[in-house]
C-alpha positions in Angstrom: -67.1 19.5 -85.5 -66.7 15.7 -85.4 -63.0 15.5 -86.1 -59.8 17.5 -86.3 -56.4 17.2 -88.0 -53.4 18.1 -85.9 -50.1 18.7 -87.6 -46.7 18.0 -86.0 -45.0 21.0 -84.3 -41.4 22.3 -84.1 -41.9 23.4 -80.5 -44.4 24.6 -77.9 -43.9 28.2 -76.8 -45.7 31.0 -75.1 -47.7 31.9 -72.0 -51.3 30.7 -71.5 -54.1 30.5 -68.9 -56.2 27.4 -68.8 -59.9 27.4 -67.9 -61.1 27.2 -64.3 -60.9 24.0 -62.3 -63.9 21.8 -63.2 -64.1 20.2 -59.7 -64.1 23.5 -57.8 -66.6 25.0 -60.3 -69.1 22.2 -59.7 -68.8 22.5 -55.9 -69.1 26.3 -56.0 -72.6 26.0 -57.5 -73.7 23.2 -55.2 -72.6 24.8 -52.0 -73.6 28.3 -53.1 -77.1 27.0 -53.9 -77.7 25.7 -50.3 -75.9 28.5 -48.5 -77.5 31.6 -47.1 -76.8 34.8 -49.1 -75.3 35.5 -52.5 -72.2 33.6 -53.5 -70.1 35.1 -56.3 -67.8 32.9 -58.3 -65.0 34.2 -60.6 -63.0 31.9 -63.0 -65.9 29.5 -63.3 -65.5 26.9 -66.0 -68.3 27.2 -68.5 -67.8 23.7 -69.9 -70.8 21.5 -70.6 -70.3 19.4 -67.4 -70.4 22.5 -65.1 -73.4 23.9 -67.0 -75.2 20.6 -66.3 -74.7 21.3 -62.6 -75.9 24.9 -63.0 -79.0 23.9 -65.0 -79.9 21.3 -62.3 -79.9 23.8 -59.5 -81.8 26.4 -61.5 -84.4 23.6 -62.0 -84.7 23.4 -58.2 -85.5 27.1 -57.9 -82.0 28.6 -57.3 -81.4 32.0 -58.9 -78.1 31.9 -60.7 -77.0 34.8 -62.8 -74.0 34.8 -65.2 -72.8 38.1 -66.6 -69.9 36.4 -68.4 -67.4 37.3 -65.8 -69.0 36.4 -62.4 -71.6 33.8 -61.5 -73.9 35.1 -58.7 -75.8 32.4 -56.8 -78.6 33.4 -54.5 -78.6 30.6 -52.0 -81.8 29.0 -50.7 -80.3 27.8 -47.4 -80.0 24.1 -46.4 -83.7 23.3 -46.8 -84.8 25.8 -49.5 -84.5 23.8 -52.7 -87.7 23.1 -54.6 -88.9 19.8 -56.2 -87.9 19.9 -59.9 -90.7 19.7 -62.4 -88.8 17.4 -64.7 -86.0 14.9 -64.8 -82.6 16.5 -64.0 -80.3 15.9 -66.9 -76.6 15.7 -65.9 -75.3 15.3 -69.4 -71.9 13.6 -69.5 -71.0 14.7 -66.0 -70.2 11.9 -63.5 -69.4 14.6 -60.8 -72.9 16.2 -61.3 -74.9 13.0 -61.1 -73.0 11.4 -58.2 -72.7 14.5 -56.0 -76.2 15.7 -56.6 -77.6 12.2 -55.8 -76.1 12.6 -52.3 -77.5 16.1 -51.9 -80.9 15.1 -53.2 -81.1 12.1 -50.7 -81.6 14.5 -47.9 -84.3 16.7 -49.4 -88.0 16.6 -48.7 -89.1 15.9 -52.3 -88.9 13.4 -55.2 -86.4 13.7 -58.0 -85.0 11.8 -61.0 -81.4 12.2 -62.3 -80.1 10.9 -65.6 -77.5 11.7 -68.3 -76.3 11.0 -71.8 -75.7 7.5 -73.2 -72.2 7.5 -71.8 -73.2 8.5 -68.3 -76.0 6.0 -68.2 -73.4 3.2 -68.5 -71.2 4.4 -65.6 -71.5 2.7 -62.2 -73.8 4.3 -59.6 -73.8 1.6 -57.0 -70.6 3.2 -55.5 -72.8 6.1 -54.3 -76.2 4.4 -54.0 -74.9 1.8 -51.6 -73.5 4.1 -48.9 -76.4 6.6 -49.3 -78.8 3.7 -48.8 -77.0 2.9 -45.5 -77.8 6.5 -44.4 -81.5 5.9 -45.1 -81.7 7.2 -48.7 -84.4 5.7 -50.9 -83.0 5.4 -54.4 -84.0 3.1 -57.2 -82.6 2.8 -60.8 -81.8 0.5 -63.6 -80.1 -2.8 -62.8 -81.0 -2.7 -59.2 -80.0 1.0 -58.7 -76.6 0.5 -60.2 -77.2 2.6 -63.4 -79.0 5.8 -64.2 -81.6 7.0 -64.4 -82.0 7.1 -60.6 -85.2 8.0 -58.8 -84.6 9.5 -55.4 -87.3 9.9 -52.7 -85.6 12.3 -50.3 -86.1 12.1 -46.6 -84.4 11.9 -43.2 -80.9 10.5 -43.1 -78.6 9.2 -40.4 -74.9 9.7 -40.2 -72.7 6.6 -40.8 -69.1 5.6 -40.6 -68.2 4.5 -44.1 -65.0 2.9 -45.3 -64.9 3.5 -49.1 -63.4 0.5 -51.0 -61.8 2.9 -53.5 -60.3 6.3 -53.3 -62.8 8.5 -55.1 -63.6 12.2 -54.5 -67.0 11.7 -56.1 -67.9 9.0 -53.7 -66.6 10.9 -50.7 -68.2 14.2 -51.8 -71.6 12.5 -52.4 -71.6 11.1 -48.9 -70.4 14.5 -47.5 -73.2 16.3 -49.1 -75.7 13.8 -47.7 -74.0 14.3 -44.4 -75.0 18.0 -44.3 -78.6 16.7 -44.0 -78.0 13.7 -41.8 -78.6 13.4 -38.1 -75.3 13.2 -36.2 -71.8 12.6 -37.6 -71.0 11.1 -41.0 -67.4 9.9 -41.3 -65.8 8.8 -44.6 -62.4 7.1 -44.9 -60.5 5.9 -48.0 -57.6 3.6 -48.9 -55.6 6.7 -49.8 -56.2 10.4 -50.2 -58.5 11.5 -53.0 -58.7 15.1 -54.1 -59.9 17.3 -51.2 -61.7 20.2 -52.9 -65.0 19.3 -51.1 -63.2 19.5 -47.7 -61.7 22.8 -48.5 -64.9 24.3 -49.8 -67.1 22.9 -47.0 -64.7 24.7 -44.6 -64.8 27.9 -46.6 -68.7 27.9 -46.5 -68.8 27.2 -42.7 -69.8 23.6 -42.6 -69.0 21.6 -39.4 -66.2 19.4 -40.6 -63.2 17.6 -39.0 -60.3 16.1 -41.0 -57.9 13.6 -39.5 -55.6 10.8 -40.6 -58.5 8.4 -40.9 -60.6 10.6 -43.2 -63.2 13.3 -42.8 -66.3 13.8 -40.7 -69.3 16.1 -41.5 -71.9 17.0 -38.9 -75.4 17.6 -40.1 -77.8 20.5 -39.7 -75.3 23.3 -39.9 -76.3 26.2 -42.1 -73.8 27.4 -44.7 -72.8 31.1 -45.4 -72.4 32.5 -48.9 -68.8 33.3 -50.0 -66.7 34.9 -52.7 -64.9 32.2 -54.7 -62.1 32.6 -57.2 -61.6 29.4 -59.2 -58.0 28.7 -60.2 -57.0 27.1 -63.5 -57.6 23.4 -63.7 -54.5 21.3 -63.4 -56.2 18.5 -65.3 -56.4 20.9 -68.3 -52.9 22.2 -67.7 -51.7 18.6 -67.8 -52.1 18.4 -71.6 -50.0 21.5 -72.1 -47.4 20.4 -69.6 -46.9 17.1 -71.5 -46.9 18.9 -74.8 -44.1 21.2 -73.7 -42.1 18.3 -72.2 -42.2 16.0 -75.3 -41.8 18.6 -78.1 -38.2 19.7 -78.7 -37.1 23.3 -78.0 -40.2 24.1 -76.0 -40.8 26.6 -73.1 -44.3 27.2 -71.8 -45.6 29.2 -68.9 -49.1 28.3 -67.6 -50.4 31.0 -65.3 -52.7 30.7 -62.3 -53.0 26.9 -62.0 -54.5 25.1 -58.9 -51.8 23.0 -57.3 -53.8 21.4 -54.5 -51.5 18.6 -53.1 -54.3 16.1 -53.7 -54.2 16.9 -57.4 -50.5 17.3 -58.1 -49.8 13.6 -58.7 -49.3 14.6 -62.4 -46.4 17.0 -61.4 -44.8 14.4 -59.1 -45.0 11.7 -61.8 -43.6 13.9 -64.5 -40.8 15.2 -62.3 -39.8 11.6 -61.5 -39.7 10.9 -65.2 -37.1 13.7 -65.6 -39.5 16.6 -66.5 -38.2 20.1 -66.2 -41.1 21.7 -64.4 -41.0 24.6 -62.0 -43.8 26.1 -59.7 -43.5 29.9 -59.5 -45.2 32.5 -57.3 -47.0 29.9 -55.1 -49.9 31.4 -53.2 -53.4 30.7 -51.8 -56.7 31.8 -53.3 -60.2 30.9 -51.8 -58.6 28.2 -49.7 -56.8 26.6 -52.6 -53.0 26.6 -53.4 -52.2 28.2 -56.7 -49.0 28.7 -58.8 -47.6 29.5 -62.2 -46.1 26.4 -63.9 -43.0 26.8 -66.1 -42.3 23.8 -68.4 -39.3 23.1 -70.7 -38.8 20.2 -73.1 -37.1 17.3 -71.4 -35.7 13.9 -72.0 -38.1 11.6 -70.1 -37.4 8.1 -68.7 -39.8 5.3 -67.8 -40.8 4.8 -64.2 -43.1 2.6 -62.0 -46.3 4.4 -61.1 -48.5 2.8 -58.3 -49.9 3.4 -54.9 -51.1 6.6 -53.3 -49.9 8.8 -56.2 -52.5 7.2 -58.5 -55.7 8.8 -57.1 -53.8 12.1 -57.0 -53.4 11.9 -60.8 -56.3 9.7 -61.8 -57.8 12.1 -64.4 -54.4 12.9 -65.9 -53.4 9.4 -66.9 -54.2 9.7 -70.6 -51.8 12.6 -70.8 -49.2 10.6 -68.7 -49.6 7.7 -71.2 -48.5 10.1 -74.0 -45.4 11.2 -71.9 -44.6 7.5 -71.3 -44.9 6.7 -75.0 -41.9 9.1 -75.6 -39.9 8.2 -72.5 -36.8 6.1 -72.6 -37.5 2.6 -71.1 -40.7 1.1 -69.7 -43.4 2.9 -67.7 -45.5 0.6 -65.6 -48.9 1.7 -64.2 -50.6 -0.2 -61.5 -53.4 0.4 -58.9 -55.3 2.3 -61.6 -58.4 0.1 -62.1 -60.5 3.2 -61.6 -59.5 4.2 -65.1 -61.7 1.5 -66.5 -64.9 3.2 -65.2 -64.4 6.7 -66.5 -66.1 8.2 -69.5 -64.7 5.2 -71.3 -62.3 2.4 -70.3 -59.2 4.7 -70.5 -56.7 1.9 -70.1 -58.0 0.1 -73.2 -58.7 3.3 -75.1 -55.1 4.6 -74.6 -53.6 1.1 -75.3 -55.4 0.8 -78.6 -54.5 4.3 -79.8 -50.8 4.1 -78.7 -50.4 0.7 -80.4 -51.7 2.3 -83.6 -49.0 4.9 -83.2 -46.4 2.1 -83.0 -45.9 2.0 -79.3 -45.5 -1.3 -77.4 -48.3 -1.4 -74.8 -49.4 -4.3 -72.6 -52.6 -4.0 -70.6 -53.1 -5.4 -67.1 -56.2 -5.6 -65.0 -55.3 -2.4 -63.1 -53.0 -0.6 -65.5 -50.5 -1.1 -68.4 -46.9 -1.3 -69.4 -45.7 1.2 -72.0 -42.4 0.9 -73.7 -41.2 4.3 -74.9 -40.6 4.9 -78.6 -38.5 7.5 -80.4 -41.1 7.8 -83.1 -44.9 8.0 -83.2 -46.9 7.3 -86.4 -49.7 9.5 -87.7 -53.1 8.3 -88.7 -56.7 8.4 -87.5 -57.5 7.9 -83.8 -60.8 7.5 -82.0 -61.5 9.5 -78.8 -64.2 7.0 -77.8 -66.3 10.0 -76.8 -63.9 10.8 -74.0 -62.6 14.3 -73.8 -59.3 13.3 -72.1 -58.6 10.7 -74.8 -59.3 13.3 -77.5 -57.0 15.9 -76.0 -54.2 13.4 -75.2 -54.1 12.1 -78.8 -54.0 15.7 -80.0 -51.0 16.3 -77.9 -49.3 13.2 -79.2 -49.8 14.5 -82.7 -47.3 17.3 -82.0 -44.5 14.9 -82.2 -45.9 12.3 -84.6 -44.2 11.5 -87.9 -47.2 12.8 -89.8 -50.5 14.5 -89.2 -53.1 12.9 -86.9 -56.9 13.0 -87.2 -58.8 12.7 -84.0 -62.4 11.7 -84.3 -65.5 12.3 -82.1 -64.0 15.5 -80.5 -67.3 17.2 -79.6 -66.8 15.7 -76.1 -63.9 18.1 -75.5 -66.5 20.8 -74.8 -67.4 19.1 -71.5 -64.3 20.2 -69.8 -62.1 22.4 -72.1 -64.1 24.3 -74.8 -61.0 26.4 -75.8 -58.5 23.5 -76.0 -58.0 23.4 -79.7 -57.5 27.2 -80.3 -55.1 27.2 -77.3 -53.1 24.3 -78.7 -52.9 26.0 -82.1 -51.7 29.2 -80.4 -48.7 27.6 -78.6 -47.7 24.9 -81.2 -45.0 26.4 -83.4 -45.2 24.8 -86.9 
């Protein structure tokens, strides 16, 4: 399926469950693979990105069984991975390639990682540089800045690294290398990025210290297998939260969503815009906070978005842009340069698509200004091969003046394979 036609909706109503959190699913495979014992994972997201991680560890000798409900990973221990017989294909997954590069740096074997045409354009210097400071030997295209990357694993030494950007992928890659490094590896960031790695490292028994300056990992400590329940992904829930906010006469309950404070920037931003959003039955599951999210249609207003909330909502900005397009006044986004190095340049992609819908958008180097409109035009819109652009434009279609065609939608399977049937279920025509 290369394109889809989405019709406007009268309202968004019902009760849904979104798929498991992509970030937690990735990490459950990685840590389960190098732990001792059998790790069982429920709620695992079987999207293409997470399957790329699973295939990579199977290629390194890890026994991973999937009965459709539970993933059972028989861990090999910290030093039990085997040299893969072929190149490890990470597909479209930036998380897979960046995190696994850190883990592979500390192995006793040679490996090569690559990905699809989109992933091979994404910057790898951001992990290669700190890993090289630890002693990793990594070469790749354009001086090691682009995949494929060839990694000759070996001894590593802990470092004190100040990351120039707030990125959970950079932090997690270094943390995984730190498990194999001699001594302490400390990572600090300009502001807090999502902390799923810190929580899961603690769950699996890694030696880890968190403080105001960042996180420290101490090498050589064996991990112990765990039972992991993956909550619903707030990045997936974000599209339905925005859909219910912008579509008149809507009320939607999204059950069992992860509400980790390092990921709830989307909630804080939409609340500040006037969104009617409630967190119900807040609880903790496998070290992660979880809640049900009740959303009702709301009159939104433009706000200024910048600073520490940005990394806490970095993956949700395409959906936030759709909310801003329907808000009263101007929404300004700053400090979001990271959006330019995602699956596509999300600042430009959303600006181009929203302008086609009749919205006034001005790009800046690190964000954009969006002047809200009371009417969005239909038409044909390009996802640019980016799953979050495709889903955002599909949500915008619910309140457009006529039907919208979204092209190049196969990418949605990387993170949310059931998105379109679920959208059809809750959109009342």
